[in-house]
N, C-alpha and C positions, 0 to 999 in steps of 0.2 A: 811586905816587903817586894818586889812585882823585879822582873830578873825580863829587861829589854835586849830582844834577838832580831838579830837584820831579818829581812825581810830574807827566801830566800831566792825573789830576784832579785833584787838589792843584790844575795849576795853572789849572783850568778852574772849579773853583768859586772861587779868589779872584776870577777876573776877574769870573763871573757877580757873587760880593757886590760887589764896587767896583759894578759897574753898578746892582745894588741901590740902594747906599748914594745914588749921583748925578746917579740916576734923573726926579725932580724939575726936577734942574737941566736937562737936557735940553727946547729946546725942537724938539718934535715938531711940528709947520700942517699947514692944509690944500693947505697950496699943497707940504710934502713931502712927504706920503701919494700926495699925486699925479705928485708927478717919482718917484717912489720904482715905482711898479705900470705910470710912463709906459716906467720904463728892464727890471722886469721883461718889459715884451707886445715891445717890441723886444729884448730877448737869448732870447727864445724866439722870435720871427720868422727872427731871424739862425741858430737851431742847432735845425733843428725835431728834433724825434727820431723816428729811423727806423722803421719798422713790419715786419717782419718781412709783415707779410699784406695789403699793402698792396693788391693784384686780390681781395681776400678779404673786404674789410669792405663794400664796396657790393654786394657777392652776397649776406652778410648779412642786407644791409639789403633787400634786393629779395625776398631769403625769407620774411622778418618779415611783408613787406605782403601777400603770398602769402598765408602759412597765415592770417595774420587776415583776408580775404578768405574765403578759404575755410571759417573756421571762421563769419564773418558770415552764409555761401551754408547751410552746411549749419544754422546755429540759424531762423536764415528756416526755411526748407522745411521742419523739426518741427518751429514755430510753429502753419505755416499746414494739414499735417498736422495736426494734432492739432486743429483746428476744424471742419477736412471730417468727420474720424470721431468716431466716436462711444470706439471702443476706442479704450482708451489704449494709446502709442506700443512702451512697454515688451512690454502684453501681443503688440505681434502678431508682435516677435520672440522673444519666450518659447512660442507656439505650436510650433514646429520641433521644441522637445526636450519638451513634452508629447504627443506623439504616440507616443513609441517606450515600454517597459517600459521599469525606470531596469537590472533587470540581465535575464540574456538567461535563458528560463528551459528546462529541461535534463529 
């Protein structure tokens, strides 16, 4: 004796079709939406998602803040340096490369 069961996809499709047909009959007002969101927030607060990097998260934000500060100081120093000197910044760095010949002579 075999029991014929519907395919789960067919059941889901039937349920979605039924929900689509009856969508005008469901009254979802502003109070209903607020209650749904309140329930979601309450359940999320009761069951926080554990993180593997709980101790590392504050460290990452501190490192990001330090990196942003270093980048800001570097950009400011370059801006001040270029205003004080007539030689472009790249030219100063390239001087050491221009000092020698590209190939050793034999």
